[in-house]
C-alpha positions as CSV (number, residue, x, y, z in Angstrom):
1,M,15.3,71.6,47.0
2,N,13.1,68.2,48.1
3,T,12.8,64.9,46.0
4,A,9.5,66.0,44.6
5,T,10.1,69.5,43.5
6,I,13.4,68.0,41.7
7,L,11.1,65.2,39.6
8,Q,8.6,67.8,38.4
9,T,11.5,70.0,36.9
10,M,12.7,66.9,34.6
11,T,12.0,67.0,30.9
12,K,13.0,63.8,29.6
13,R,11.3,60.4,30.8
14,Y,12.7,56.4,30.3
15,V,11.8,54.7,27.1
16,S,11.7,51.0,26.5
17,L,11.8,49.1,23.2
18,P,9.2,45.8,23.2
19,G,11.5,42.9,24.1
20,E,12.0,41.1,20.7
21,A,13.3,44.2,19.2
22,E,15.5,45.1,22.6
23,A,17.0,41.6,21.9
24,G,17.5,42.2,17.9
25,M,19.4,45.3,19.1
26,R,21.6,44.2,21.6
27,E,22.3,41.1,19.7
28,F,23.3,43.1,16.8
29,I,25.3,46.0,18.3
30,D,27.0,43.2,20.7
31,E,28.1,41.4,17.6
32,V,29.6,44.6,16.1
33,D,31.6,45.5,18.8
34,R,32.7,41.9,19.3
35,R,34.5,42.0,16.2
36,L,35.6,45.6,16.2
37,S,37.4,44.2,19.5
38,S,38.7,41.5,17.8
39,D,41.6,41.3,15.3
40,E,39.6,41.0,12.0
41,D,40.5,43.7,9.7
42,T,38.4,46.5,10.8
43,C,37.7,47.2,7.0
44,S,35.8,43.9,6.4
45,V,33.8,44.7,9.6
46,V,32.9,47.9,8.3
47,E,32.1,46.7,5.1
48,D,30.1,44.1,6.5
49,V,28.1,46.2,8.8
50,L,27.5,48.6,5.5
51,I,26.5,46.2,3.1
52,D,23.2,44.2,5.9
53,L,22.5,47.2,7.5
54,S,21.4,48.7,3.4
55,G,19.6,45.8,2.1
56,D,22.4,45.5,-0.3
57,R,23.4,41.8,0.2
58,E,22.1,39.9,-2.6
59,A,23.5,42.7,-4.5
60,Y,26.7,42.6,-3.5
61,E,27.0,38.9,-3.7
62,R,26.0,38.8,-7.4
63,W,28.7,41.8,-7.8
64,R,31.3,39.4,-6.2
65,N,30.2,36.3,-7.9
66,G,31.2,38.3,-11.3
67,E,27.7,38.8,-12.3
68,S,26.7,42.2,-14.6
69,V,26.0,44.9,-12.4
70,S,25.6,48.9,-13.7
71,P,27.9,51.4,-13.4
72,A,26.0,53.2,-10.2
73,E,25.6,50.1,-8.6
74,R,29.6,49.0,-8.9
75,V,30.4,52.1,-6.8
76,R,27.4,52.2,-4.7
77,L,28.7,48.7,-3.4
78,Q,32.3,49.4,-3.7
79,S,32.0,52.4,-1.6
80,Y,30.8,50.0,1.5
81,D,34.8,49.4,1.6
82,P,36.2,52.1,3.6
83,C,39.4,51.1,1.9
84,N,37.9,52.6,-1.6
85,T,36.8,55.7,0.0
86,T,38.3,59.3,0.8
87,L,37.6,61.7,3.9
88,E,38.9,65.1,3.4
89,S,40.8,64.7,6.7
90,E,42.7,62.1,4.5
91,Y,44.4,65.0,2.7
92,Y,45.9,66.7,5.6
93,A,49.4,66.2,6.0
94,E,50.1,66.1,9.3
95,K,47.9,63.5,10.8
96,D,49.1,60.5,12.8
97,E,49.1,58.3,9.8
98,E,49.0,55.2,11.9
99,K,46.1,55.9,13.6
100,F,44.0,57.5,10.7
101,R,43.9,54.1,9.3
102,R,41.9,52.7,11.7
103,S,40.2,55.8,12.8
104,K,39.0,56.6,9.3
105,H,37.2,53.1,8.8
106,L,35.3,53.7,12.1
107,Q,34.4,57.6,11.1
108,W,33.4,56.2,7.4
109,L,31.2,53.8,8.9
110,W,29.4,56.8,11.4
111,R,29.1,58.7,8.8
112,Q,27.3,56.1,6.2
113,F,25.4,54.6,9.3
114,D,23.9,58.3,10.0
115,S,23.0,58.7,6.1
116,L,20.6,55.0,6.6
117,P,17.1,55.4,7.5
118,I,17.6,53.4,10.7
119,A,19.6,56.0,12.3
120,D,16.1,57.3,12.9
121,N,15.4,54.8,15.2
122,V,16.7,57.1,18.1
123,E,17.1,54.3,20.8
124,F,19.1,51.9,18.3
125,A,21.1,54.8,17.1
126,L,22.1,56.4,20.2
127,R,23.9,52.7,21.6
128,F,25.4,52.1,18.2
129,R,26.9,55.2,18.2
130,R,28.2,55.1,21.8
131,M,29.8,51.9,21.3
132,L,31.2,53.3,17.6
133,A,32.9,56.0,20.0
134,E,34.5,54.0,22.0
135,H,36.1,52.3,19.3
136,L,36.5,55.4,17.6
137,F,37.7,58.1,20.1
138,E,41.1,58.3,22.2
139,D,38.8,57.9,25.4
140,C,34.7,58.1,25.8
141,G,33.0,58.0,28.8
142,D,29.5,56.2,30.3
143,G,26.7,57.2,30.0
144,C,27.1,59.3,26.6
145,R,24.3,60.2,24.1
146,F,25.4,61.1,20.6
147,F,22.5,62.1,18.1
148,K,22.2,62.5,14.0
149,G,25.1,64.1,12.2
150,I,28.2,64.7,14.2
151,T,31.1,65.0,12.3
152,F,34.6,64.7,13.2
153,T,38.2,65.4,11.8
154,Y,39.5,62.4,12.6
155,G,38.0,60.8,15.5
156,H,41.5,59.6,17.3
157,N,42.0,63.0,19.1
158,I,38.6,63.1,21.2
159,T,38.4,62.4,24.7
160,I,34.9,62.8,26.2
161,G,33.7,62.3,29.5
162,D,30.7,60.8,31.1
163,N,27.1,61.2,30.5
164,T,27.7,63.6,28.2
165,V,25.3,64.7,25.1
166,V,26.0,65.6,21.5
167,H,23.0,66.7,19.9
168,D,22.1,67.2,15.8
169,E,24.9,68.3,13.3
170,V,27.7,69.0,15.5
171,H,31.2,69.5,14.1
172,L,33.7,68.4,16.2
173,D,37.2,69.2,14.9
174,D,40.1,67.5,16.7
175,R,42.8,68.2,13.8
176,G,44.3,69.2,17.0
177,K,43.5,68.0,20.2
178,L,39.6,68.0,21.7
179,T,38.4,67.5,25.7
180,I,35.5,67.4,26.2
181,G,34.6,66.9,29.9
182,D,31.5,64.9,32.2
183,R,27.7,66.2,32.3
184,V,28.5,68.7,28.7
185,S,25.2,69.2,26.8
186,I,26.2,70.6,23.2
187,S,23.4,72.0,21.3
188,D,22.2,71.3,17.6
189,G,25.0,73.1,15.3
190,V,27.9,73.8,17.5
191,H,31.1,73.6,16.2
192,I,34.1,73.2,18.2
193,Y,37.5,73.7,16.6
194,S,41.2,72.8,17.0
195,H,42.9,73.7,14.6
196,D,43.5,77.3,12.8
197,H,44.6,78.8,9.5
198,D,47.4,81.9,9.3
199,V,45.6,85.0,8.2
200,V,47.9,85.8,5.2
201,D,48.5,82.1,4.1
202,Q,45.9,79.9,4.8
203,T,47.6,77.1,3.6
204,E,49.5,77.1,6.8
205,V,47.8,75.4,10.1
206,R,48.0,75.9,13.5
207,N,46.9,72.9,15.5
208,Y,45.8,73.4,19.4
209,H,44.0,72.0,22.0
210,T,40.5,73.0,22.8
211,V,38.8,72.4,26.4
212,V,35.2,72.3,27.3
213,E,35.6,71.8,31.3
214,D,32.8,69.9,32.9
215,D,29.1,70.4,33.1
216,V,29.4,72.9,30.0
217,R,26.0,74.1,27.9
218,L,26.9,75.0,24.6
219,T,23.5,76.6,23.2
220,Y,22.7,76.0,19.4
221,D,24.8,77.5,16.8
222,A,27.7,78.3,18.8
223,M,31.2,77.8,18.1
224,V,34.4,77.2,20.2
225,R,37.8,78.7,18.2
226,A,40.6,76.7,18.3
227,G,42.9,76.8,21.4
228,C,40.1,78.3,23.6
229,K,38.7,77.1,26.9
230,V,35.4,76.9,28.3
231,G,35.3,76.1,32.0
232,E,33.5,74.2,34.3
233,N,30.0,75.2,34.7
234,A,30.2,77.7,32.0
235,I,27.5,78.5,29.3
236,V,27.7,80.0,26.0
237,G,24.8,81.3,24.3
238,A,23.1,80.7,21.6
239,R,25.2,81.9,18.1
240,G,27.9,82.4,20.5
241,I,31.2,83.0,18.8
242,V,34.3,82.0,21.9
243,Q,37.4,83.8,20.8
244,H,38.9,83.8,24.3
245,D,38.4,81.6,27.5
246,V,35.1,81.4,29.7
247,P,36.1,81.2,32.8
248,A,34.1,78.7,35.1
249,H,30.7,80.0,36.1
250,H,30.1,82.4,33.6
251,I,28.0,83.0,31.0
252,A,28.9,84.5,27.7
253,I,27.1,85.4,24.7
254,G,27.7,87.8,22.0
255,T,30.1,87.4,18.4
256,P,32.8,87.4,20.0
257,A,31.7,85.7,23.2
258,K,31.8,88.1,26.1
259,S,31.4,87.4,30.1
260,V,28.4,88.6,30.8
261,K,27.1,87.2,34.2
262,I,27.6,84.9,36.6
263,K,25.7,82.1,37.6
264,P,23.5,82.6,40.5
265,G,25.2,80.9,43.1
266,W,28.7,80.9,41.9
267,E,29.6,84.7,42.4
268,D,32.4,83.8,45.5
269,V,34.3,81.5,43.7
270,A,34.3,82.4,39.8
271,T,36.4,85.2,38.3
272,P,35.2,88.9,38.4
273,I,33.5,89.2,35.0
274,D,36.0,92.0,34.5
275,E,38.7,90.1,34.5
276,A,37.5,87.8,31.7
277,G,38.2,87.7,28.4
278,V,41.6,86.4,28.1
279,N,43.0,84.9,25.0
280,R,45.2,81.8,26.4
281,Q,45.1,80.0,22.5
282,E,49.2,80.0,22.5
283,Q,49.4,78.1,25.6
284,R,47.5,75.3,23.9
285,R,49.3,75.1,20.6
286,I,50.4,71.5,19.4
287,E,53.8,71.6,17.3
288,Y,54.1,69.2,14.3
289,D,56.7,68.3,12.1
290,L,56.5,67.3,8.6
291,P,58.2,64.5,6.2
292,D,61.3,66.0,4.6
293,D,59.9,63.7,1.9
294,L,56.3,65.6,1.8
295,E,54.8,66.2,-1.6
296,V,52.9,69.3,-1.2
297,F,49.4,69.9,-2.6
298,D,48.6,73.5,-3.1
299,E,44.9,73.8,-3.6
300,F,45.2,77.6,-4.5
301,Q,48.0,77.7,-6.5
302,R,48.6,81.9,-5.5
303,D,51.7,83.7,-5.3
304,L,52.4,85.1,-2.0
305,S,55.8,86.9,-2.8
C-alpha cells in the first residue's frame, strides 16, 4: 500500500485551537500538573481545581469566612474537598489503603471534572484527563486519549501503554490488576473486569490480573471477564462477552464470545480456531489477606448455613 492510499483511508484529521485558547489551556493544565507533582496536599489541589472550574470561588470564600449559606450550598461546597466524600471502592476491605488515599482524590477530580460543562470541550478534556492519568494510574504511556464518562475502581492498579484510546462510558475495573497494551481501541460502553464473586456467597470476592494486549480492538458494549487475556491484534465484536482467553489475531463474537475467524494475513502464526476457548483465569488470580481485626460489613445479611 503506498502513502497516497494510506492517506486516503485515514478517518481522523488534526484540529487546533485559536492561539489564545491554546495558551490558556496549556497554562492551566501545566499548573495543575506541577501542583500534583509537588509535595502539596493532593486533597487541597483537587479542591482548588474543582472550585475554580465550577466558578464557585466567590461562594466558597463567603462560606469559609463564616457567612450564611444554605444547607444545599454547604453540601456542594464541602464536596469539592474529596476528604468529605466517599466512593464505592472505599468500602472494599482488601484495598491498599496507602495507595487509595491518593488515588481517591485524583479519581474524585476525574469524575467531577466529567460532570462539568467544560468536559465537553474535547481538546481541553483529552489533555486534562491524560495529565490526570499520569498521576492516577500505575503507569500511563504517551499519546493516550480518554473520553468522557470513564470510571475506575481505584485507578492505581491500571497500566496502559502508548497511543491507546478509551471512549465514552467505559468501566475499567482494577480491584485486582488491569494491564492494557499499546494502540488499543476501547469503544463506547466497554466493561473490563478484574474481580469476580463466588456463585454461592457473593460477598466472597476473587481478584485477578486481566490483560488486553497490544493492538486489540474491544468494540461497542463488549465485556471482558476478570482474569481473561485478549491477545495481541485481536478483536472482540460488539456486545461480545469474553469468558476465556482470546488468542492473538482472532476475531471473537457472541455471548459468550467465541473465535470465529483469524484476521487476514495472520493465519500462519495464529492459534488455530479449534484450539481457542481456553480459560486460564485461575492462573491470573491475585491472593490477598485481610486484617485480623477487620469489622466485616455484610450488606445482604443472608444466612447461608
